[in-house]
C-alpha positions in Angstrom: -35.6 7.2 9.9 -33.3 4.5 7.9 -31.6 1.4 9.7 -28.9 -0.6 8.2 -28.6 -4.1 8.6 -24.9 -5.0 9.2 -22.4 -7.6 10.5 -19.4 -8.0 12.0 -16.7 -10.6 11.7 -15.0 -11.6 15.2 -12.1 -13.9 15.8 -11.1 -15.3 12.9 -14.7 -16.1 11.9 -15.9 -17.8 15.1 -18.1 -15.4 16.2 -20.5 -13.1 14.4 -22.0 -9.6 15.6 -25.6 -9.2 14.0 -26.6 -5.2 14.4 -28.4 -2.2 13.1 -27.1 1.3 12.8 -29.2 4.0 13.0 -29.2 8.4 13.2 -30.7 9.7 16.4 -30.7 13.1 16.2 -27.1 14.1 16.8 -25.8 10.8 17.1 -25.4 7.5 15.6 -27.0 4.4 17.7 -25.5 0.9 16.8 -27.8 -2.0 18.1 -25.5 -5.2 18.2 -25.8 -8.9 19.3 -22.7 -11.5 19.2 -23.3 -15.0 18.0 -21.2 -18.1 17.3 -20.7 -18.8 13.9 -20.7 -22.3 14.1 -23.9 -23.3 15.5 -25.4 -20.2 15.8 -27.3 -21.3 19.0 -24.6 -19.2 21.3 -26.2 -15.8 21.7 -25.3 -12.9 23.8 -27.6 -10.3 25.0 -28.4 -7.4 22.4 -26.7 -4.0 23.5 -26.5 -0.7 22.0 -24.0 2.4 22.0 -24.7 5.8 20.8 -21.6 7.7 19.2 -21.9 11.3 19.1 -21.6 12.7 15.8 -19.4 15.3 16.9 -16.5 12.5 17.3 -16.5 11.0 14.5 -14.0 11.9 11.8 -16.0 10.3 8.9 -18.3 7.9 7.5 -18.1 6.2 4.0 -19.5 3.7 2.3 -16.9 1.3 0.2 -17.7 -1.0 -2.3 -17.5 -4.1 -3.5 -19.6 -6.4 -5.6 -21.9 -8.1 -3.5 -21.6 -6.1 -0.3 -20.3 -3.1 0.8 -18.5 -1.7 4.1 -19.9 1.2 6.2 -16.5 2.8 7.6 -16.8 4.6 10.4 -13.8 6.9 11.6 -14.0 8.7 14.9 -11.7 11.2 16.9 -10.9 9.0 19.7 -10.8 5.1 20.3 -12.9 5.5 23.7 -16.0 6.7 21.4 -16.1 3.2 20.2 -14.5 1.1 22.3 -17.9 -0.6 23.4 -18.5 -2.0 20.2 -17.1 -5.2 18.8 -14.6 -5.0 16.3 -13.3 -1.8 16.2 -10.0 -1.3 16.1 -7.8 2.5 16.8 -10.6 3.9 16.5 -12.3 2.3 13.3 -15.1 -0.1 12.8 -15.9 -1.3 9.6 -19.4 -2.7 9.1 -20.4 -5.3 6.7 -23.5 -4.4 4.6 -25.7 -6.7 2.9 -26.5 -6.0 -1.0 -30.1 -5.2 -0.6 -29.2 -2.7 2.1 -26.8 -0.6 0.6 -29.7 2.2 -0.8 -30.5 2.5 2.6 -27.3 3.0 4.2 -26.3 5.5 1.1 -28.8 7.2 3.0 -27.5 7.2 5.8 -24.5 8.5 5.1 -25.8 11.0 3.2 -28.0 12.2 6.0 -24.7 12.1 8.4 -23.5 14.9 5.9 -26.2 16.9 6.1 
């Protein structure tokens, strides 16, 4: 089972969401924790969201030089409603360079 660390910048960069995404049978599980960007001391409780693969339109890894973005598009806005940073059923997770191979395996596993 491949877990991929990710981040999402929120509220114009004032907050950040740190998390892990992993496959779990017929779903993707997103675990996350919100944290302030200024001092890093204000943290929310860790939360978990299970998104069935049947609810997804697509999962792809888009490239950049130093990091990549894992883009998850759902068939319904409700599927990702509990995850911070989603817009119109679309979620963009920033993946660090060293975690790109794990993200590639995750995307390949979703389509198997």
